mmCIF file of the N, C-alpha and C atoms, coordinates in Angstrom:
data_MODEL
# 
_entry.id   MODEL 
# 
loop_
_atom_site.group_PDB 
_atom_site.id 
_atom_site.type_symbol 
_atom_site.label_atom_id 
_atom_site.label_alt_id 
_atom_site.label_comp_id 
_atom_site.label_asym_id 
_atom_site.label_entity_id 
_atom_site.label_seq_id 
_atom_site.pdbx_PDB_ins_code 
_atom_site.Cartn_x 
_atom_site.Cartn_y 
_atom_site.Cartn_z 
_atom_site.occupancy 
_atom_site.B_iso_or_equiv 
_atom_site.pdbx_formal_charge 
_atom_site.auth_seq_id 
_atom_site.auth_comp_id 
_atom_site.auth_asym_id 
_atom_site.auth_atom_id 
_atom_site.pdbx_PDB_model_num 
ATOM 1   N N  . MET A 1 1  ? -111.436 48.272 -135.007 1.00 0.00 ? 1  MET A N  1 
ATOM 2   C CA . MET A 1 1  ? -112.238 48.638 -134.051 1.00 0.00 ? 1  MET A CA 1 
ATOM 3   C C  . MET A 1 1  ? -112.160 49.914 -134.007 1.00 0.00 ? 1  MET A C  1 
ATOM 4   N N  . ALA A 1 2  ? -113.519 50.875 -133.648 1.00 0.00 ? 2  ALA A N  1 
ATOM 5   C CA . ALA A 1 2  ? -113.605 52.329 -133.397 1.00 0.00 ? 2  ALA A CA 1 
ATOM 6   C C  . ALA A 1 2  ? -113.105 52.636 -132.427 1.00 0.00 ? 2  ALA A C  1 
ATOM 7   N N  . PRO A 1 3  ? -112.569 53.836 -132.442 1.00 0.00 ? 3  PRO A N  1 
ATOM 8   C CA . PRO A 1 3  ? -111.818 54.457 -131.235 1.00 0.00 ? 3  PRO A CA 1 
ATOM 9   C C  . PRO A 1 3  ? -113.167 54.462 -129.892 1.00 0.00 ? 3  PRO A C  1 
ATOM 10  N N  . ARG A 1 4  ? -112.496 54.484 -128.953 1.00 0.00 ? 4  ARG A N  1 
ATOM 11  C CA . ARG A 1 4  ? -113.479 54.614 -127.902 1.00 0.00 ? 4  ARG A CA 1 
ATOM 12  C C  . ARG A 1 4  ? -113.526 56.405 -127.476 1.00 0.00 ? 4  ARG A C  1 
ATOM 13  N N  . ILE A 1 5  ? -114.893 56.691 -127.385 1.00 0.00 ? 5  ILE A N  1 
ATOM 14  C CA . ILE A 1 5  ? -115.407 58.150 -127.007 1.00 0.00 ? 5  ILE A CA 1 
ATOM 15  C C  . ILE A 1 5  ? -115.121 58.553 -125.817 1.00 0.00 ? 5  ILE A C  1 
ATOM 16  N N  . LYS A 1 6  ? -114.453 59.647 -125.582 1.00 0.00 ? 6  LYS A N  1 
ATOM 17  C CA . LYS A 1 6  ? -113.842 60.340 -124.302 1.00 0.00 ? 6  LYS A CA 1 
ATOM 18  C C  . LYS A 1 6  ? -115.113 60.358 -123.520 1.00 0.00 ? 6  LYS A C  1 
ATOM 19  N N  . THR A 1 7  ? -115.001 60.001 -122.103 1.00 0.00 ? 7  THR A N  1 
ATOM 20  C CA . THR A 1 7  ? -116.017 60.226 -121.038 1.00 0.00 ? 7  THR A CA 1 
ATOM 21  C C  . THR A 1 7  ? -116.584 61.881 -121.343 1.00 0.00 ? 7  THR A C  1 
ATOM 22  N N  . ARG A 1 8  ? -115.574 62.977 -121.598 1.00 0.00 ? 8  ARG A N  1 
ATOM 23  C CA . ARG A 1 8  ? -116.148 64.447 -121.291 1.00 0.00 ? 8  ARG A CA 1 
ATOM 24  C C  . ARG A 1 8  ? -117.216 64.284 -122.705 1.00 0.00 ? 8  ARG A C  1 
ATOM 25  N N  . ASP A 1 9  ? -116.701 63.775 -124.098 1.00 0.00 ? 9  ASP A N  1 
ATOM 26  C CA . ASP A 1 9  ? -117.718 63.546 -124.971 1.00 0.00 ? 9  ASP A CA 1 
ATOM 27  C C  . ASP A 1 9  ? -118.962 63.030 -124.844 1.00 0.00 ? 9  ASP A C  1 
ATOM 28  N N  . ARG A 1 10 ? -118.754 61.767 -124.071 1.00 0.00 ? 10 ARG A N  1 
ATOM 29  C CA . ARG A 1 10 ? -120.149 61.305 -123.759 1.00 0.00 ? 10 ARG A CA 1 
ATOM 30  C C  . ARG A 1 10 ? -121.197 61.895 -123.026 1.00 0.00 ? 10 ARG A C  1 
ATOM 31  N N  . ILE A 1 11 ? -120.487 62.641 -122.265 1.00 0.00 ? 11 ILE A N  1 
ATOM 32  C CA . ILE A 1 11 ? -121.259 63.540 -121.240 1.00 0.00 ? 11 ILE A CA 1 
ATOM 33  C C  . ILE A 1 11 ? -122.083 64.663 -121.825 1.00 0.00 ? 11 ILE A C  1 
ATOM 34  N N  . ALA A 1 12 ? -121.439 65.200 -122.907 1.00 0.00 ? 12 ALA A N  1 
ATOM 35  C CA . ALA A 1 12 ? -121.821 66.323 -123.436 1.00 0.00 ? 12 ALA A CA 1 
ATOM 36  C C  . ALA A 1 12 ? -122.983 65.791 -124.539 1.00 0.00 ? 12 ALA A C  1 
ATOM 37  N N  . GLN A 1 13 ? -122.708 64.559 -125.475 1.00 0.00 ? 13 GLN A N  1 
ATOM 38  C CA . GLN A 1 13 ? -123.666 63.810 -126.094 1.00 0.00 ? 13 GLN A CA 1 
ATOM 39  C C  . GLN A 1 13 ? -124.979 63.506 -125.623 1.00 0.00 ? 13 GLN A C  1 
ATOM 40  N N  . ALA A 1 14 ? -124.833 62.633 -124.300 1.00 0.00 ? 14 ALA A N  1 
ATOM 41  C CA . ALA A 1 14 ? -125.976 62.153 -123.293 1.00 0.00 ? 14 ALA A CA 1 
ATOM 42  C C  . ALA A 1 14 ? -126.764 63.569 -122.898 1.00 0.00 ? 14 ALA A C  1 
ATOM 43  N N  . SER A 1 15 ? -126.021 64.618 -122.661 1.00 0.00 ? 15 SER A N  1 
ATOM 44  C CA . SER A 1 15 ? -126.692 65.887 -121.941 1.00 0.00 ? 15 SER A CA 1 
ATOM 45  C C  . SER A 1 15 ? -127.700 66.017 -123.049 1.00 0.00 ? 15 SER A C  1 
ATOM 46  N N  . LEU A 1 16 ? -127.161 66.353 -124.450 1.00 0.00 ? 16 LEU A N  1 
ATOM 47  C CA . LEU A 1 16 ? -127.869 66.881 -125.206 1.00 0.00 ? 16 LEU A CA 1 
ATOM 48  C C  . LEU A 1 16 ? -129.104 66.130 -125.476 1.00 0.00 ? 16 LEU A C  1 
ATOM 49  N N  . GLU A 1 17 ? -128.825 64.672 -125.488 1.00 0.00 ? 17 GLU A N  1 
ATOM 50  C CA . GLU A 1 17 ? -130.280 64.005 -125.753 1.00 0.00 ? 17 GLU A CA 1 
ATOM 51  C C  . GLU A 1 17 ? -131.129 64.087 -124.892 1.00 0.00 ? 17 GLU A C  1 
ATOM 52  N N  . LEU A 1 18 ? -130.541 63.997 -123.488 1.00 0.00 ? 18 LEU A N  1 
ATOM 53  C CA . LEU A 1 18 ? -131.699 64.277 -122.324 1.00 0.00 ? 18 LEU A CA 1 
ATOM 54  C C  . LEU A 1 18 ? -132.378 65.797 -122.645 1.00 0.00 ? 18 LEU A C  1 
ATOM 55  N N  . PHE A 1 19 ? -131.454 66.860 -122.680 1.00 0.00 ? 19 PHE A N  1 
ATOM 56  C CA . PHE A 1 19 ? -131.905 68.163 -122.888 1.00 0.00 ? 19 PHE A CA 1 
ATOM 57  C C  . PHE A 1 19 ? -133.219 68.151 -124.105 1.00 0.00 ? 19 PHE A C  1 
ATOM 58  N N  . ASN A 1 20 ? -133.032 67.556 -124.887 1.00 0.00 ? 20 ASN A N  1 
ATOM 59  C CA . ASN A 1 20 ? -133.788 67.755 -125.868 1.00 0.00 ? 20 ASN A CA 1 
ATOM 60  C C  . ASN A 1 20 ? -134.974 66.985 -125.656 1.00 0.00 ? 20 ASN A C  1 
ATOM 61  N N  . ALA A 1 21 ? -134.771 65.501 -124.988 1.00 0.00 ? 21 ALA A N  1 
ATOM 62  C CA . ALA A 1 21 ? -136.237 64.826 -124.900 1.00 0.00 ? 21 ALA A CA 1 
ATOM 63  C C  . ALA A 1 21 ? -136.829 65.306 -123.499 1.00 0.00 ? 21 ALA A C  1 
ATOM 64  N N  . GLN A 1 22 ? -136.108 65.838 -122.520 1.00 0.00 ? 22 GLN A N  1 
ATOM 65  C CA . GLN A 1 22 ? -136.878 66.362 -121.264 1.00 0.00 ? 22 GLN A CA 1 
ATOM 66  C C  . GLN A 1 22 ? -136.928 67.927 -121.103 1.00 0.00 ? 22 GLN A C  1 
ATOM 67  N N  . GLY A 1 23 ? -136.479 68.322 -121.660 1.00 0.00 ? 23 GLY A N  1 
ATOM 68  C CA . GLY A 1 23 ? -136.355 69.885 -121.204 1.00 0.00 ? 23 GLY A CA 1 
ATOM 69  C C  . GLY A 1 23 ? -134.882 69.942 -120.398 1.00 0.00 ? 23 GLY A C  1 
ATOM 70  N N  . GLU A 1 24 ? -134.363 71.505 -120.568 1.00 0.00 ? 24 GLU A N  1 
ATOM 71  C CA . GLU A 1 24 ? -133.021 71.697 -119.840 1.00 0.00 ? 24 GLU A CA 1 
ATOM 72  C C  . GLU A 1 24 ? -133.509 71.575 -118.163 1.00 0.00 ? 24 GLU A C  1 
ATOM 73  N N  . ARG A 1 25 ? -134.331 72.036 -117.913 1.00 0.00 ? 25 ARG A N  1 
ATOM 74  C CA . ARG A 1 25 ? -134.903 72.332 -116.509 1.00 0.00 ? 25 ARG A CA 1 
ATOM 75  C C  . ARG A 1 25 ? -135.289 71.188 -115.628 1.00 0.00 ? 25 ARG A C  1 
ATOM 76  N N  . SER A 1 26 ? -135.551 70.031 -116.605 1.00 0.00 ? 26 SER A N  1 
ATOM 77  C CA . SER A 1 26 ? -135.839 68.636 -115.913 1.00 0.00 ? 26 SER A CA 1 
ATOM 78  C C  . SER A 1 26 ? -134.526 68.037 -115.626 1.00 0.00 ? 26 SER A C  1 
ATOM 79  N N  . VAL A 1 27 ? -133.562 68.008 -116.159 1.00 0.00 ? 27 VAL A N  1 
ATOM 80  C CA . VAL A 1 27 ? -132.572 67.253 -116.474 1.00 0.00 ? 27 VAL A CA 1 
ATOM 81  C C  . VAL A 1 27 ? -131.378 68.064 -115.502 1.00 0.00 ? 27 VAL A C  1 
ATOM 82  N N  . THR A 1 28 ? -131.263 67.168 -114.532 1.00 0.00 ? 28 THR A N  1 
ATOM 83  C CA . THR A 1 28 ? -129.866 67.406 -113.349 1.00 0.00 ? 28 THR A CA 1 
ATOM 84  C C  . THR A 1 28 ? -128.868 66.479 -113.937 1.00 0.00 ? 28 THR A C  1 
ATOM 85  N N  . THR A 1 29 ? -127.537 66.906 -113.230 1.00 0.00 ? 29 THR A N  1 
ATOM 86  C CA . THR A 1 29 ? -126.322 66.132 -113.408 1.00 0.00 ? 29 THR A CA 1 
ATOM 87  C C  . THR A 1 29 ? -126.218 64.804 -112.888 1.00 0.00 ? 29 THR A C  1 
ATOM 88  N N  . ASN A 1 30 ? -127.401 64.699 -111.847 1.00 0.00 ? 30 ASN A N  1 
ATOM 89  C CA . ASN A 1 30 ? -127.677 63.071 -111.306 1.00 0.00 ? 30 ASN A CA 1 
ATOM 90  C C  . ASN A 1 30 ? -128.394 62.381 -112.494 1.00 0.00 ? 30 ASN A C  1 
ATOM 91  N N  . HIS A 1 31 ? -129.370 62.936 -113.407 1.00 0.00 ? 31 HIS A N  1 
ATOM 92  C CA . HIS A 1 31 ? -130.037 62.288 -114.414 1.00 0.00 ? 31 HIS A CA 1 
ATOM 93  C C  . HIS A 1 31 ? -128.855 61.962 -115.230 1.00 0.00 ? 31 HIS A C  1 
ATOM 94  N N  . ILE A 1 32 ? -127.756 62.872 -115.597 1.00 0.00 ? 32 ILE A N  1 
ATOM 95  C CA . ILE A 1 32 ? -127.149 62.782 -116.660 1.00 0.00 ? 32 ILE A CA 1 
ATOM 96  C C  . ILE A 1 32 ? -126.162 61.345 -116.397 1.00 0.00 ? 32 ILE A C  1 
ATOM 97  N N  . ALA A 1 33 ? -125.710 61.665 -115.063 1.00 0.00 ? 33 ALA A N  1 
ATOM 98  C CA . ALA A 1 33 ? -124.605 60.527 -114.568 1.00 0.00 ? 33 ALA A CA 1 
ATOM 99  C C  . ALA A 1 33 ? -125.300 59.102 -114.596 1.00 0.00 ? 33 ALA A C  1 
ATOM 100 N N  . THR A 1 34 ? -126.719 58.978 -113.974 1.00 0.00 ? 34 THR A N  1 
ATOM 101 C CA . THR A 1 34 ? -127.523 57.900 -114.321 1.00 0.00 ? 34 THR A CA 1 
ATOM 102 C C  . THR A 1 34 ? -127.536 57.349 -115.504 1.00 0.00 ? 34 THR A C  1 
ATOM 103 N N  . HIS A 1 35 ? -127.632 58.271 -116.497 1.00 0.00 ? 35 HIS A N  1 
ATOM 104 C CA . HIS A 1 35 ? -127.983 57.805 -117.897 1.00 0.00 ? 35 HIS A CA 1 
ATOM 105 C C  . HIS A 1 35 ? -126.923 57.051 -118.327 1.00 0.00 ? 35 HIS A C  1 
ATOM 106 N N  . LEU A 1 36 ? -125.676 57.680 -117.986 1.00 0.00 ? 36 LEU A N  1 
ATOM 107 C CA . LEU A 1 36 ? -124.664 57.082 -118.634 1.00 0.00 ? 36 LEU A CA 1 
ATOM 108 C C  . LEU A 1 36 ? -123.840 55.907 -117.755 1.00 0.00 ? 36 LEU A C  1 
ATOM 109 N N  . GLY A 1 37 ? -124.366 55.708 -116.672 1.00 0.00 ? 37 GLY A N  1 
ATOM 110 C CA . GLY A 1 37 ? -123.868 54.742 -115.861 1.00 0.00 ? 37 GLY A CA 1 
ATOM 111 C C  . GLY A 1 37 ? -122.436 55.141 -115.217 1.00 0.00 ? 37 GLY A C  1 
ATOM 112 N N  . ILE A 1 38 ? -122.184 56.534 -114.880 1.00 0.00 ? 38 ILE A N  1 
ATOM 113 C CA . ILE A 1 38 ? -121.224 56.802 -114.019 1.00 0.00 ? 38 ILE A CA 1 
ATOM 114 C C  . ILE A 1 38 ? -121.666 57.349 -113.094 1.00 0.00 ? 38 ILE A C  1 
ATOM 115 N N  . SER A 1 39 ? -120.453 57.520 -111.778 1.00 0.00 ? 39 SER A N  1 
ATOM 116 C CA . SER A 1 39 ? -120.890 58.174 -110.710 1.00 0.00 ? 39 SER A CA 1 
ATOM 117 C C  . SER A 1 39 ? -120.883 59.944 -111.083 1.00 0.00 ? 39 SER A C  1 
ATOM 118 N N  . PRO A 1 40 ? -121.694 60.436 -110.053 1.00 0.00 ? 40 PRO A N  1 
ATOM 119 C CA . PRO A 1 40 ? -121.781 61.818 -110.297 1.00 0.00 ? 40 PRO A CA 1 
ATOM 120 C C  . PRO A 1 40 ? -120.378 62.737 -110.103 1.00 0.00 ? 40 PRO A C  1 
ATOM 121 N N  . GLY A 1 41 ? -119.584 61.780 -109.090 1.00 0.00 ? 41 GLY A N  1 
ATOM 122 C CA . GLY A 1 41 ? -118.243 62.549 -109.071 1.00 0.00 ? 41 GLY A CA 1 
ATOM 123 C C  . GLY A 1 41 ? -117.245 62.471 -110.367 1.00 0.00 ? 41 GLY A C  1 
ATOM 124 N N  . ASN A 1 42 ? -117.362 61.358 -111.024 1.00 0.00 ? 42 ASN A N  1 
ATOM 125 C CA . ASN A 1 42 ? -117.094 61.278 -112.616 1.00 0.00 ? 42 ASN A CA 1 
ATOM 126 C C  . ASN A 1 42 ? -117.378 62.530 -113.357 1.00 0.00 ? 42 ASN A C  1 
ATOM 127 N N  . LEU A 1 43 ? -118.802 62.737 -113.298 1.00 0.00 ? 43 LEU A N  1 
ATOM 128 C CA . LEU A 1 43 ? -119.231 63.882 -114.265 1.00 0.00 ? 43 LEU A CA 1 
ATOM 129 C C  . LEU A 1 43 ? -118.699 64.982 -113.564 1.00 0.00 ? 43 LEU A C  1 
ATOM 130 N N  . TYR A 1 44 ? -118.622 65.482 -112.572 1.00 0.00 ? 44 TYR A N  1 
ATOM 131 C CA . TYR A 1 44 ? -118.289 66.567 -111.924 1.00 0.00 ? 44 TYR A CA 1 
ATOM 132 C C  . TYR A 1 44 ? -116.506 66.921 -112.092 1.00 0.00 ? 44 TYR A C  1 
ATOM 133 N N  . TYR A 1 45 ? -115.884 65.341 -112.298 1.00 0.00 ? 45 TYR A N  1 
ATOM 134 C CA . TYR A 1 45 ? -114.429 65.455 -112.699 1.00 0.00 ? 45 TYR A CA 1 
ATOM 135 C C  . TYR A 1 45 ? -114.454 66.262 -113.942 1.00 0.00 ? 45 TYR A C  1 
ATOM 136 N N  . HIS A 1 46 ? -115.284 66.258 -114.955 1.00 0.00 ? 46 HIS A N  1 
ATOM 137 C CA . HIS A 1 46 ? -115.149 66.634 -116.146 1.00 0.00 ? 46 HIS A CA 1 
ATOM 138 C C  . HIS A 1 46 ? -116.110 67.984 -116.425 1.00 0.00 ? 46 HIS A C  1 
ATOM 139 N N  . TYR A 1 47 ? -116.688 67.901 -115.646 1.00 0.00 ? 47 TYR A N  1 
ATOM 140 C CA . TYR A 1 47 ? -117.667 69.276 -115.505 1.00 0.00 ? 47 TYR A CA 1 
ATOM 141 C C  . TYR A 1 47 ? -118.051 69.689 -114.430 1.00 0.00 ? 47 TYR A C  1 
ATOM 142 N N  . PRO A 1 48 ? -117.583 70.854 -113.801 1.00 0.00 ? 48 PRO A N  1 
ATOM 143 C CA . PRO A 1 48 ? -117.976 71.586 -112.513 1.00 0.00 ? 48 PRO A CA 1 
ATOM 144 C C  . PRO A 1 48 ? -119.658 71.665 -112.231 1.00 0.00 ? 48 PRO A C  1 
ATOM 145 N N  . ASN A 1 49 ? -120.496 72.026 -113.217 1.00 0.00 ? 49 ASN A N  1 
ATOM 146 C CA . ASN A 1 49 ? -121.937 71.994 -112.797 1.00 0.00 ? 49 ASN A CA 1 
ATOM 147 C C  . ASN A 1 49 ? -122.596 71.777 -114.358 1.00 0.00 ? 49 ASN A C  1 
ATOM 148 N N  . LYS A 1 50 ? -123.633 71.853 -114.377 1.00 0.00 ? 50 LYS A N  1 
ATOM 149 C CA . LYS A 1 50 ? -124.463 71.818 -115.549 1.00 0.00 ? 50 LYS A CA 1 
ATOM 150 C C  . LYS A 1 50 ? -124.386 73.031 -116.531 1.00 0.00 ? 50 LYS A C  1 
ATOM 151 N N  . GLN A 1 51 ? -124.420 73.992 -115.956 1.00 0.00 ? 51 GLN A N  1 
ATOM 152 C CA . GLN A 1 51 ? -124.020 75.185 -116.902 1.00 0.00 ? 51 GLN A CA 1 
ATOM 153 C C  . GLN A 1 51 ? -122.603 75.287 -117.539 1.00 0.00 ? 51 GLN A C  1 
ATOM 154 N N  . ALA A 1 52 ? -121.917 74.466 -117.268 1.00 0.00 ? 52 ALA A N  1 
ATOM 155 C CA . ALA A 1 52 ? -120.619 74.336 -118.163 1.00 0.00 ? 52 ALA A CA 1 
ATOM 156 C C  . ALA A 1 52 ? -120.886 73.065 -119.073 1.00 0.00 ? 52 ALA A C  1 
ATOM 157 N N  . ILE A 1 53 ? -121.607 72.455 -118.882 1.00 0.00 ? 53 ILE A N  1 
ATOM 158 C CA . ILE A 1 53 ? -122.086 71.446 -120.101 1.00 0.00 ? 53 ILE A CA 1 
ATOM 159 C C  . ILE A 1 53 ? -122.685 72.065 -121.047 1.00 0.00 ? 53 ILE A C  1 
ATOM 160 N N  . ILE A 1 54 ? -123.961 72.867 -120.657 1.00 0.00 ? 54 ILE A N  1 
ATOM 161 C CA . ILE A 1 54 ? -124.805 74.036 -121.296 1.00 0.00 ? 54 ILE A CA 1 
ATOM 162 C C  . ILE A 1 54 ? -123.883 74.998 -122.160 1.00 0.00 ? 54 ILE A C  1 
ATOM 163 N N  . ALA A 1 55 ? -122.659 75.466 -121.482 1.00 0.00 ? 55 ALA A N  1 
ATOM 164 C CA . ALA A 1 55 ? -121.882 76.415 -122.386 1.00 0.00 ? 55 ALA A CA 1 
ATOM 165 C C  . ALA A 1 55 ? -120.974 75.441 -123.578 1.00 0.00 ? 55 ALA A C  1 
ATOM 166 N N  . GLU A 1 56 ? -120.528 74.429 -123.173 1.00 0.00 ? 56 GLU A N  1 
ATOM 167 C CA . GLU A 1 56 ? -119.967 73.832 -124.094 1.00 0.00 ? 56 GLU A CA 1 
ATOM 168 C C  . GLU A 1 56 ? -120.776 73.151 -125.118 1.00 0.00 ? 56 GLU A C  1 
ATOM 169 N N  . LEU A 1 57 ? -122.137 72.739 -125.081 1.00 0.00 ? 57 LEU A N  1 
ATOM 170 C CA . LEU A 1 57 ? -122.878 72.420 -126.019 1.00 0.00 ? 57 LEU A CA 1 
ATOM 171 C C  . LEU A 1 57 ? -123.207 73.723 -126.962 1.00 0.00 ? 57 LEU A C  1 
ATOM 172 N N  . PHE A 1 58 ? -123.297 74.858 -126.160 1.00 0.00 ? 58 PHE A N  1 
ATOM 173 C CA . PHE A 1 58 ? -123.552 76.006 -127.058 1.00 0.00 ? 58 PHE A CA 1 
ATOM 174 C C  . PHE A 1 58 ? -122.397 76.703 -128.065 1.00 0.00 ? 58 PHE A C  1 
ATOM 175 N N  . ALA A 1 59 ? -120.887 76.269 -127.247 1.00 0.00 ? 59 ALA A N  1 
ATOM 176 C CA . ALA A 1 59 ? -120.170 76.821 -128.094 1.00 0.00 ? 59 ALA A CA 1 
ATOM 177 C C  . ALA A 1 59 ? -119.946 75.684 -129.204 1.00 0.00 ? 59 ALA A C  1 
ATOM 178 N N  . GLU A 1 60 ? -120.185 74.455 -129.057 1.00 0.00 ? 60 GLU A N  1 
ATOM 179 C CA . GLU A 1 60 ? -119.854 73.614 -130.162 1.00 0.00 ? 60 GLU A CA 1 
ATOM 180 C C  . GLU A 1 60 ? -121.067 73.882 -131.269 1.00 0.00 ? 60 GLU A C  1 
ATOM 181 N N  . TYR A 1 61 ? -122.455 74.178 -130.881 1.00 0.00 ? 61 TYR A N  1 
ATOM 182 C CA . TYR A 1 61 ? -123.470 74.527 -132.051 1.00 0.00 ? 61 TYR A CA 1 
ATOM 183 C C  . TYR A 1 61 ? -123.018 75.724 -132.545 1.00 0.00 ? 61 TYR A C  1 
ATOM 184 N N  . GLU A 1 62 ? -122.295 77.026 -132.008 1.00 0.00 ? 62 GLU A N  1 
ATOM 185 C CA . GLU A 1 62 ? -121.926 78.033 -132.416 1.00 0.00 ? 62 GLU A CA 1 
ATOM 186 C C  . GLU A 1 62 ? -120.912 77.840 -133.397 1.00 0.00 ? 62 GLU A C  1 
ATOM 187 N N  . SER A 1 63 ? -120.045 76.992 -133.005 1.00 0.00 ? 63 SER A N  1 
ATOM 188 C CA . SER A 1 63 ? -119.022 76.888 -134.086 1.00 0.00 ? 63 SER A CA 1 
ATOM 189 C C  . SER A 1 63 ? -119.446 76.040 -135.192 1.00 0.00 ? 63 SER A C  1 
ATOM 190 N N  . HIS A 1 64 ? -120.269 75.227 -135.415 1.00 0.00 ? 64 HIS A N  1 
ATOM 191 C CA . HIS A 1 64 ? -120.826 74.511 -136.216 1.00 0.00 ? 64 HIS A CA 1 
ATOM 192 C C  . HIS A 1 64 ? -121.597 75.282 -137.160 1.00 0.00 ? 64 HIS A C  1 
ATOM 193 N N  . VAL A 1 65 ? -122.359 76.174 -136.758 1.00 0.00 ? 65 VAL A N  1 
ATOM 194 C CA . VAL A 1 65 ? -123.265 77.438 -137.499 1.00 0.00 ? 65 VAL A CA 1 
ATOM 195 C C  . VAL A 1 65 ? -122.279 78.276 -138.084 1.00 0.00 ? 65 VAL A C  1 
ATOM 196 N N  . GLU A 1 66 ? -121.130 78.859 -137.295 1.00 0.00 ? 66 GLU A N  1 
ATOM 197 C CA . GLU A 1 66 ? -120.349 79.523 -137.941 1.00 0.00 ? 66 GLU A CA 1 
ATOM 198 C C  . GLU A 1 66 ? -119.624 79.227 -139.090 1.00 0.00 ? 66 GLU A C  1 
ATOM 199 N N  . SER A 1 67 ? -119.309 77.703 -139.231 1.00 0.00 ? 67 SER A N  1 
ATOM 200 C CA . SER A 1 67 ? -119.055 77.150 -140.691 1.00 0.00 ? 67 SER A CA 1 
ATOM 201 C C  . SER A 1 67 ? -119.709 77.263 -141.606 1.00 0.00 ? 67 SER A C  1 
ATOM 202 N N  . PHE A 1 68 ? -120.982 77.329 -141.335 1.00 0.00 ? 68 PHE A N  1 
ATOM 203 C CA . PHE A 1 68 ? -122.045 77.527 -142.601 1.00 0.00 ? 68 PHE A CA 1 
ATOM 204 C C  . PHE A 1 68 ? -122.089 78.781 -142.986 1.00 0.00 ? 68 PHE A C  1 
ATOM 205 N N  . LEU A 1 69 ? -121.700 79.807 -142.170 1.00 0.00 ? 69 LEU A N  1 
ATOM 206 C CA . LEU A 1 69 ? -121.854 81.431 -142.380 1.00 0.00 ? 69 LEU A CA 1 
ATOM 207 C C  . LEU A 1 69 ? -120.462 81.753 -142.929 1.00 0.00 ? 69 LEU A C  1 
ATOM 208 N N  . ARG A 1 70 ? -119.272 80.963 -142.885 1.00 0.00 ? 70 ARG A N  1 
ATOM 209 C CA . ARG A 1 70 ? -118.168 81.474 -143.608 1.00 0.00 ? 70 ARG A CA 1 
ATOM 210 C C  . ARG A 1 70 ? -117.959 81.680 -144.862 1.00 0.00 ? 70 ARG A C  1 
ATOM 211 N N  . LEU A 1 71 ? -117.784 82.825 -145.619 1.00 0.00 ? 71 LEU A N  1 
ATOM 212 C CA . LEU A 1 71 ? -117.497 82.883 -146.975 1.00 0.00 ? 71 LEU A CA 1 
ATOM 213 C C  . LEU A 1 71 ? -116.566 81.808 -147.531 1.00 0.00 ? 71 LEU A C  1 
ATOM 214 N N  . PRO A 1 72 ? -116.692 81.051 -148.459 1.00 0.00 ? 72 PRO A N  1 
ATOM 215 C CA . PRO A 1 72 ? -115.892 80.554 -148.972 1.00 0.00 ? 72 PRO A CA 1 
ATOM 216 C C  . PRO A 1 72 ? -114.370 81.014 -149.481 1.00 0.00 ? 72 PRO A C  1 
ATOM 217 N N  . GLU A 1 73 ? -113.239 80.610 -149.350 1.00 0.00 ? 73 GLU A N  1 
ATOM 218 C CA . GLU A 1 73 ? -112.050 81.194 -149.939 1.00 0.00 ? 73 GLU A CA 1 
ATOM 219 C C  . GLU A 1 73 ? -112.048 81.625 -151.191 1.00 0.00 ? 73 GLU A C  1 
ATOM 220 N N  . GLY A 1 74 ? -111.485 82.882 -151.380 1.00 0.00 ? 74 GLY A N  1 
ATOM 221 C CA . GLY A 1 74 ? -111.475 83.518 -152.345 1.00 0.00 ? 74 GLY A CA 1 
ATOM 222 C C  . GLY A 1 74 ? -112.625 84.183 -153.100 1.00 0.00 ? 74 GLY A C  1 
ATOM 223 N N  . ARG A 1 75 ? -113.752 84.360 -152.040 1.00 0.00 ? 75 ARG A N  1 
ATOM 224 C CA . ARG A 1 75 ? -114.675 85.217 -152.234 1.00 0.00 ? 75 ARG A CA 1 
ATOM 225 C C  . ARG A 1 75 ? -114.712 86.499 -151.395 1.00 0.00 ? 75 ARG A C  1 
ATOM 226 N N  . VAL A 1 76 ? -114.962 87.962 -151.774 1.00 0.00 ? 76 VAL A N  1 
ATOM 227 C CA . VAL A 1 76 ? -114.954 88.715 -151.020 1.00 0.00 ? 76 VAL A CA 1 
ATOM 228 C C  . VAL A 1 76 ? -116.351 89.034 -150.639 1.00 0.00 ? 76 VAL A C  1 
# 
């Protein structure tokens, strides 16, 4: 059986999907919570606001891109 995805990760994934589909400005935390079938309070337990979700998504993207730009070991 596959391991269950943490709620915090589910929120980030759903937010990214909604932001891509509808635009970040059109999506509220209530939209995200409804999409996931969780209460807004549960979402706020994991993220204090929408900006925190965006910051986390950007940090993940930055880390992903950085891995492509890193020189392979042994190269100067």
